[in-house]
C-alpha positions as CSV (number, residue, x, y, z in Angstrom):
1,M,125.9,89.1,102.3
2,G,125.6,90.2,106.2
3,D,123.3,92.4,105.5
4,K,120.1,92.7,108.2
5,L,116.3,93.9,107.1
6,R,114.5,96.1,110.1
7,F,110.8,94.8,110.0
8,S,108.5,97.4,111.4
9,F,104.6,95.4,111.2
10,R,102.6,96.9,114.6
11,P,105.3,99.1,116.3
12,E,103.7,99.3,120.6
13,N,104.7,103.4,120.3
14,M,104.1,105.3,117.0
15,A,107.1,107.1,117.7
16,D,109.3,104.4,117.7
17,L,108.0,103.8,113.9
18,A,111.3,104.4,111.4
19,F,111.1,104.0,107.5
20,F,113.9,102.1,106.2
21,D,114.0,99.4,103.1
22,G,112.7,96.5,103.2
23,N,110.3,97.8,106.2
24,A,106.1,96.6,106.0
25,L,104.3,99.9,106.8
26,Q,100.7,100.7,106.6
27,I,100.8,102.8,103.4
28,G,99.6,106.3,105.6
29,E,103.3,105.8,107.4
30,I,104.9,106.1,104.1
31,P,106.7,109.6,103.0
32,E,105.7,111.0,100.0
33,G,107.9,110.2,97.0
34,S,108.7,106.7,97.8
35,F,109.1,103.7,95.5
36,I,106.8,101.0,97.5
37,F,106.4,97.5,96.1
38,N,104.0,94.2,97.1
39,L,101.0,96.9,97.8
40,E,98.2,94.9,99.4
41,L,94.3,96.4,98.5
42,W,93.1,95.1,101.4
43,P,94.4,94.1,104.9
44,Y,95.5,90.8,105.6
45,K,94.6,89.9,101.9
46,G,98.3,89.7,100.8
47,A,100.7,92.0,98.0
48,Q,98.5,92.7,94.7
49,L,100.2,95.4,93.3
50,C,103.7,95.4,92.2
51,R,104.6,92.2,92.3
52,S,106.9,90.9,90.1
53,A,110.4,92.8,89.1
54,G,110.7,95.8,88.0
55,T,107.4,97.0,88.8
56,Y,106.7,99.6,91.6
57,A,104.1,102.4,92.6
58,I,105.3,105.9,94.4
59,V,103.6,107.4,96.9
60,L,102.3,111.2,95.7
61,S,99.7,112.6,98.1
62,K,98.1,112.0,101.6
63,R,95.2,113.8,102.4
64,N,91.8,113.7,104.2
65,G,92.8,109.9,105.2
66,F,93.0,109.0,101.4
67,V,96.5,108.3,100.0
68,T,97.3,108.2,96.3
69,V,99.6,106.5,94.7
70,K,101.0,106.1,91.2
71,L,101.7,102.7,89.5
72,R,104.0,102.3,86.7
73,S,101.1,101.5,84.0
74,G,100.1,105.1,85.0
């Protein structure tokens, strides 16, 4: 009770961008090895993957502007 959740959608300065639990970030800004939830396939379309309880994805790698994500289903 009394916990505060930080929300970073579009910071004016990318240096101010911080990684905290509960942030909404572009997938390219999330560190490798992190668990992610509520993943959008297209911008502003809303979460389509990892929405149910107990589901998650893991950021595996970032190369040449692409991010590889491993879903729990394999």
